[in-house]
C-alpha positions in Angstrom: -116.1 212.4 18.5 -117.0 213.1 14.9 -120.7 213.5 14.2 -122.1 211.2 11.4 -123.8 212.7 8.5 -125.6 209.5 7.6 -126.3 206.5 9.8 -124.1 204.4 7.6 -121.1 206.6 8.7 -121.4 205.2 12.3 -119.4 202.0 11.9 -116.3 203.9 10.5 -116.5 206.6 13.2 -116.9 204.2 16.1 -114.0 202.1 14.8 -111.8 205.2 14.2 -112.5 206.4 17.8 -111.7 202.8 19.1 -115.2 202.3 20.5 -115.6 199.1 18.5 -113.1 196.8 17.0 -112.1 197.1 13.3 -113.5 193.7 12.4 -117.0 194.9 13.4 -117.2 197.5 10.7 -118.6 195.3 7.9 -121.1 193.5 10.2 -122.3 196.8 11.6 -122.7 198.2 8.1 -124.7 195.2 7.2 -126.9 195.7 10.4 -127.4 199.3 9.4 -128.3 198.2 5.8 -130.8 195.7 7.2 -132.3 198.4 9.4 -132.7 200.7 6.4 -134.3 197.9 4.4 -136.8 197.3 7.2 -137.5 200.9 8.1 -138.0 202.1 4.6 -139.4 198.9 3.1 -137.2 198.9 0.0 -138.3 196.1 -2.3 -139.6 192.8 -1.0 -138.6 191.7 2.6 -137.8 188.1 3.1 -139.3 187.6 6.6 -137.9 184.0 6.8 -134.4 185.4 6.3 -135.0 188.1 8.9 -136.3 185.5 11.4 -133.2 183.3 10.8 -130.9 186.3 11.4 -132.6 187.2 14.6 -132.9 183.6 15.8 -129.5 182.2 14.9 -127.1 185.0 14.0 -126.8 187.7 16.8 -123.1 187.1 17.5 -122.1 190.4 16.0 -124.8 192.2 18.1 -123.3 190.7 21.2 -119.8 191.7 20.2 -121.1 195.2 19.5 -122.7 195.4 22.9 -119.5 194.1 24.6 -117.5 196.8 22.8 -119.9 199.6 23.7 -120.1 198.5 27.4 -116.3 198.2 27.6 -115.8 201.6 26.2 -118.5 203.1 28.5 -117.0 201.4 31.6 -113.6 202.7 30.6 -114.8 206.3 30.6 -117.6 205.8 33.2 -120.3 206.8 30.8 -123.5 205.8 32.7 -125.6 207.5 30.0 -124.4 204.9 27.5 -125.6 202.1 29.6 -129.0 203.7 30.0 -129.2 204.1 26.2 -128.5 200.5 25.5 -131.5 199.3 27.6 -133.3 198.8 24.3 -130.9 196.0 23.5 -131.2 194.3 26.9 -133.8 191.7 25.8 -131.3 190.5 23.2 -128.5 190.5 25.7 -128.0 187.4 27.9 -129.1 187.7 31.5 -125.9 186.0 32.5 -123.9 189.0 31.1 -126.1 191.6 32.9 -124.9 190.5 36.3 -121.5 192.2 35.5 -123.2 195.6 35.1 -125.8 195.9 37.9 -125.1 199.5 38.6 -125.8 200.5 35.0 -128.7 198.5 33.7 -132.5 198.8 34.1 -132.4 202.3 35.6 -134.9 204.9 34.5 
């Protein structure tokens, strides 16, 4: 798989490698942009807008996780499942039951 030069390259690379679906490119680029905004504190941060995104608009995060998990299961990449543990609090407990061999292992 191609190595990204910048974090912003990840969406295109993952789509090109068929890890994520094409329609996830723009939302993933927006997520990366939001991450950059928060990490580097460019300008003023609208915390109410951030709260609303986190509270009501995580649909694309769930789709991203589904795509990553599907890809990892296809190739039996247990390391991928271990690396997404940081997302598990965002991910529904109902969905975790389908991946008991891969989640929450140290």
